N, C-alpha and C positions, 0 to 999 in steps of 0.2 A: 504494499499499500504506500503510496506517495501522497505527501502532505505539502502545501505551499503556505508561507507564512510571510507577512509583510509587517515592516516596522517603520516608525518615524519618531524622530525626537528633535528638539530645539533646546538651545541654552543661549542665554543672554551673555553678550560680551562685556566684560568689566575690567577696570584696572585692578592690579594687585593680584591677579590669579594666574597660573600657567595656562597655556593653550595646549592642550593635549587631545589629540585626535588620532584614533587607531592606535593608542599606546605610544605615540611619538610626541615628544615635548617640541613643539614648533615655535621658533623665536618670533615673537610679536609683541607689540606693547600692551595687548589686551589679552585676558584669558575668559575661559568659560565659567559662568556662575552655576554653582550647584552642591548639592550636599555631599556628593562622592567628588571624584575628581572631574565629573562633568564632561566626560568623554562622549560627545553626542553621537559619534559614529558607532561606537561599541553599544551604547544604549539602544540604537535604533536595531542592531544586529540581535542583540538579546531579545528585544521584543518580536522580531520576525521568527526566531528560533522557538521561543515559548509559544507564540501564535500557531506555528505550524504543528507543534506538538499538542495543542490545546490545554496549556499549562499556564493561561493568564498572561500577565506582562511583567516587567522589571519592577514595576512599583509594589506588585503583590508580593513577589519573591524577596525583593531588597528595598523595604520601605524607606522612604526619605525622612521618616521621623524616628528611626531607629538609630541610636548613637553608634551601634556597631558598624554602620556603614558610612559614618562621617569621614570624608576624605578618603573613601575606598577606592582601591586601584580597580579600574573598571576591566583591565585585562584579567585580573583575578575572578571577577564576577563572571566574565565570559568563560573562563576555564572551567568554573564550577557548573554552569549551565551545560556547557558542551559534555562534561563528564556525566552528569545527571541523565542527559538525554541518551547517551550511549549506553549507560546502565539500564535504561528502560527499553533499549533495543532499537534505537533511532540511529539512522547514519545520515549524516549532512551530505547531501549530494553536491550542492553549490551554494554559494553566496553571491549576490550581486548588490552593490552599493553605490550610492551617490551622496557626496558632500555638497551642500550648498553654501558657499561663503564667497563674499566679495573679495575679502582679505582676511587672512594671509593666502597667498597663492599656494595651492596644495601640491602641484605638479612635482616638485623636487622631493616630496615625501611619500608619494603612492606606493613605491615599490616597498619601502620599509614597512609601511602600514599593511600593504597586503601580505607580507611576509609574518608580521605579527599576528594578524587574524588567522592565517593558515595554522600556525604554530599553536595559537591558543585553542583552536578548534580541532587540532590534531587531523588536519587534512592536507593534501597537496595544494600548493599555492596556485596551481593551474585552475582550480575549482573556486577560487576567490577572485572577485573582480572589484576593483575599486575606481570610480570615476568622481571628477570634481568638475562643478560648474559655478559660474556666478548667477545673479538674477538680474543682470544689466541694469544695475543701480536702482531697481524697483524693490519696494517692500522692506521689511526690516532687515533682510539679508542684504540688500542692495544699500541701505542706509548705514551698514556695518553695526547694527545694533545686536545682532545674534548670528549664530551659525545653525543650520539645520542639517539633518542626514536622513536619508531613506535606505532601507534594506529590504531584500527579498531573498527567501531562501527555499530550497526543496529539501525536504527530508523524506527518508525512505524507513518505513517501519517494518521490522522483521516480524512476520505473522505466523512463524512456525512455532 
């Protein structure tokens, strides 16, 4: 049985925080605001994976009012989700993502991000795709107020 999941996340850009996307600390004068490290891309991926598995969303599993997740490393959360899905008989077939950011420019970091995601999900990097786009200076992304990310994944459930 194959199952598709999609995820979306957005975080506000603020001064005084690091800009971490896909587990990569990107040099930029602003970072993403959130209870954890606010890794918008990984949060979207977690939502896609959990959605495909019928397991709710990131907020259900890792609540933002739980002090245990204050400043949590999102890569560790993704590793936990991937491990849990594997233990429940799921295989991640592929992950496709899009980062929506006017700035910083993502292109120099896409390869490292892809490698991080593949490692965290224990899958071949060829089954992970990471893209980035701007919003042509429109909306909150275009005004550089925040960064958004979308993800879609395909899971296969072992039915034996």
